[in-house]
N, C-alpha and C positions, 0 to 999 in steps of 0.2 A: 288331236281330237278337237273338232270345232265346238265353239261355245253355243249353248242353247239356253233358252229361257225357261225350259221345263224343269220342274223339280226332280231330284233324283237322290238316292241314298247310296253311299259308297261304304263298303265294309272293309275291315282289315283282312288280309294284309295290303290290299290295294291302296288304302289311304296313305299309310306311311311310305309306301314305295313311290307313289307319285310325288308326294311332298319331298322325298329324298332326291328325286330326279330334279325337281325345281331348285332345291338348295345346291345341288352339284353344278347346275348350269350357271347360277349367279356367282357362286364362289369360283368357278372355273374362269369366269371373266375377270375376276378381281385378283386371283392368285398370282398372275405374272408381275404385279406391282410389289409383291412382298420382297423385302430385303433391302440392303443398303444401295445396291446398284440400280440405276434408273432403267425401268422397263416401261414401255408405252403401250397402251391399249387404244385402239381406234374404234370410236363409236360413231356409227352412221347417223347423220342428222335426218329427222323425220319430216320436219316442216319446210325444209328448203333444199336446194340442190348444191349447197356449198360442200367443200371438202369435209371428210370425216373429222370429228373432234378427237384430238390426241390427248389422252389423259393418263396420269400416273398416280392418281389418288383413288383409293378404294371407295371412300364415301361418295365422291363425285360420280364414279362409275355406277355405283348402286342407284344413285338418284336418276341417272339417265335411263335405267332399265325400268320402263313404265309398266309393262305387262307381258306375261308369257302367253302363248297361244292356248296351251292346255290349262284348263281351269284349276285342276288339282295341283299341277306343277307350279302354277302361279301362286298358290297359297304358300308353298314352301319358300319360293323366291321372295315374296313380299314380306315374309316373316324375317328373313335375313336383312332385306332392304331396310325395314323399319329400325332394326337394331343398329345397323351401320349408320343410318341417318342420325339417330339420337347420339350415337357415340361421336360422330364428327362434330355435331353441334356442341356437345358438352366438353369434349376433350380436344378435338381437332386433329388427332393422329391415332394410328394403331388400328385402323379399320381393316386393313388386309390381314393382319394378325388375328383379329377377332373373327373374321370370316372363316379363316382356315380352322381355328379352334372350334368354332361353332359346328362346322361340317364334321370334324373328327368326333366331337362329343355326341352329336346326333347319330352318326352312323354306328358308332360303337354301342350307343344306347339301344339302337334298334336291334343289333345283333344279340344283345343281352336279353331283351324282351322276347325276341323270336325264339330264343333257347329256353324260354319258360321263366325268366326272371320276374321279380316283383317290381312293378313300376314305382310304388311308394318307397320301397327300400332304395331304389336307384336315385330317387329324388333326395332322400336324406343323405346318401353318400355324396351326391354332387354338391349339396349345400355345405357339408362339412369340408369337402375338398376345396371349395371356393374360399372359405375362410382361411384355410391353411395356406393357400397360394397368396392371398392378399397379405397375410402376416409376413410371409417370406419376402414378398416384393417390398413391403415397407421396411423390413430389416436390411435389405440390400440396396435401398435407394441411395444414390449419391447425388447431392445437390451441386449444381454447376456454379462455378464462381470464376471470375476473371475473363478477360477478353478471349484468351486462347481456347478455353473449354467451351465457351459460348459459340465461338466461331466454328469449332468442330461439330457441334450440334447443328448449327445452321447449314454447314456444308453437307451434312447427311440428308438434309431436306431439300436444298436448292441445287446441289451438284454444280455450284458455281463458286470457285474459290475467292475471286475478288468480292462478290456479293456477300459471301459468308464472312469474310474478314470485316466488311463494313457493318454487317448485322451484329457481329460479335462486339464491336466497339459501341454501337448504338444501344444494345441491350445492357451492356455494362454501365452505360451512362444513365439510362432511364430507370434501371432497377426492376425489381419484381413487380412493382405496382405502377410503373410508368406505362405510357401509351405510345405505341409505335405504329405508324401508318405507312404503307407502301403504295405509291401511286404511279401510274404510267406517265412518262414524260416524253418530250419531243427530242431531247438531246441524246447523243450516243454514249453518254457516260452517266455514272451514278452521282446524284447530288443528295447530300444529307443536310437537313435543316433541323435545328434544335431550338426550342424556346420554352420559357417558363410560363406558367399560368398564374395570373395575379387574382387573388380573391379579395374583394372589397365590397363596397356598396353597389348593389345591382347584380351581384353574382360574380362568376369567374370570367375573366377576359384574357385572351392570349396576349402576352406581353409583346408579341411580335407586331401587333397592330395598335397597341395602346400606348398612351403617354406614360412616363414614369410616375408612379404613385408612391405614396409614403409606405415604406417597408417592403417595396417590391421593385427591384431594379430589373428592367428588361434584359434578358440574356438570350441573344440570338447568334448562333454560329452557323455558317454555311460552308460546306466543304465540297469539293468536286473530286471524283475518283475516275 
């Protein structure tokens, strides 16, 4: 349906059906990335003629979907897109799982309402179910500790055993509140550099580039893998 600037009124059931189609389209593009095995989605570039972008992150894929042709479908798609965008910014992972869950809850909710269900009762049940799920997740949460467990988690995200082993060692060193940056380099191997941050007069200064100060010994280690 082409976009027009004229005002119009859309009634049920056309409203939720068109939104449902938009949700299905954006979730269909993200669903292949769900799971521990790597699956790639190709996104065509709009502004240039370069090769398509190969992505395996649901949040990034959602950000690349700017607009759907149908205005009503676009409303549903942008609803999911905004949710995934916020989830990626706040948590960093889990966007594909959230997209699939959102689609399932929306579709089943529509079936319930179409059969004559009460919308406010559905909302109450969803809010109660959410709290039960959050409590269960909290009770079954396992905190990672040690290089081996951290490396396993890193491998599930990077699909690169040597990189995962290195990340496991680095995370084990910096701890839960340390800062780890990954930057592109020119060499064909991984290089890891670690340094302390000295706090004194004038603020924090990386010990890598500063002179030794009282109470802060520079600690710089460089390894090549």
